[in-house]
C-alpha positions in Angstrom: 0.3 0.2 0.1 1.1 3.1 -0.8 1.5 6.2 1.9 -0.2 9.3 1.8 1.4 11.7 -0.4 3.0 14.5 1.4 2.5 18.1 -0.1 5.0 19.2 -2.6 6.1 23.0 -2.2 6.1 25.0 -5.8 9.5 26.2 -6.2 8.9 29.7 -7.1 10.7 32.8 -5.6 10.2 36.2 -6.4 13.6 38.2 -7.2 14.3 41.8 -5.7 12.8 43.3 -9.6 9.8 41.7 -9.2 10.3 38.4 -11.4 9.1 35.3 -10.7 11.9 32.5 -11.1 12.0 28.9 -10.7 13.8 27.5 -7.9 17.2 28.6 -7.4 17.9 29.3 -11.1 17.5 32.3 -12.9 14.6 30.8 -15.4 11.4 32.9 -14.8 7.9 31.5 -15.0 6.9 33.6 -17.6 9.4 31.1 -19.7 8.3 28.1 -18.4 4.7 28.4 -18.4 5.1 30.2 -21.8 7.0 27.5 -23.8 4.3 25.1 -21.9 1.8 27.1 -23.4 3.1 26.6 -26.8 3.4 23.0 -26.9 6.6 22.3 -25.3 6.6 19.0 -23.2 7.9 19.0 -19.9 10.6 16.9 -20.8 11.5 19.5 -23.5 11.8 21.8 -21.4 14.1 20.3 -19.6 15.9 19.5 -21.9 16.1 23.0 -23.0 16.7 24.1 -19.4 19.0 21.5 -17.2 19.4 23.6 -14.4 15.3 23.3 -13.9 15.0 20.0 -12.4 12.1 17.9 -14.3 10.3 17.7 -10.5 10.5 21.9 -10.3 8.8 21.7 -14.2 6.4 19.4 -12.9 5.5 21.4 -10.1 5.4 24.7 -12.2 3.2 23.8 -14.6 0.6 21.8 -11.8 1.0 25.2 -9.9 0.2 27.0 -13.5 -2.9 24.7 -14.2 -4.7 25.1 -10.5 -4.1 28.8 -10.6 -4.4 29.5 -14.3 -6.1 32.6 -13.5 -4.0 34.5 -11.2 -0.5 33.4 -13.2 -2.4 34.2 -16.5 -2.7 37.9 -14.9 1.1 38.1 -13.9 2.1 36.7 -17.3 0.2 39.8 -18.8 1.6 42.4 -16.6 4.9 40.8 -17.3 4.0 41.6 -21.1 3.0 45.1 -20.8 
């Protein structure tokens, strides 16, 4: 039998300029979600951004899917 899963922290942080980055990397939330929305798979993203672990990419995408409206609002603000 599998144990009850533990909660997973979303590896996002806001830098001193207000940009949301993934984990301890310079890769931005905007970059990961932008490529994801254009059809890239998590594995493709990991190949392109090997400093971001595959687990972190999946966690960020899961966070995005659960909070799409809020993340999309943030991304639109960044684009402006």
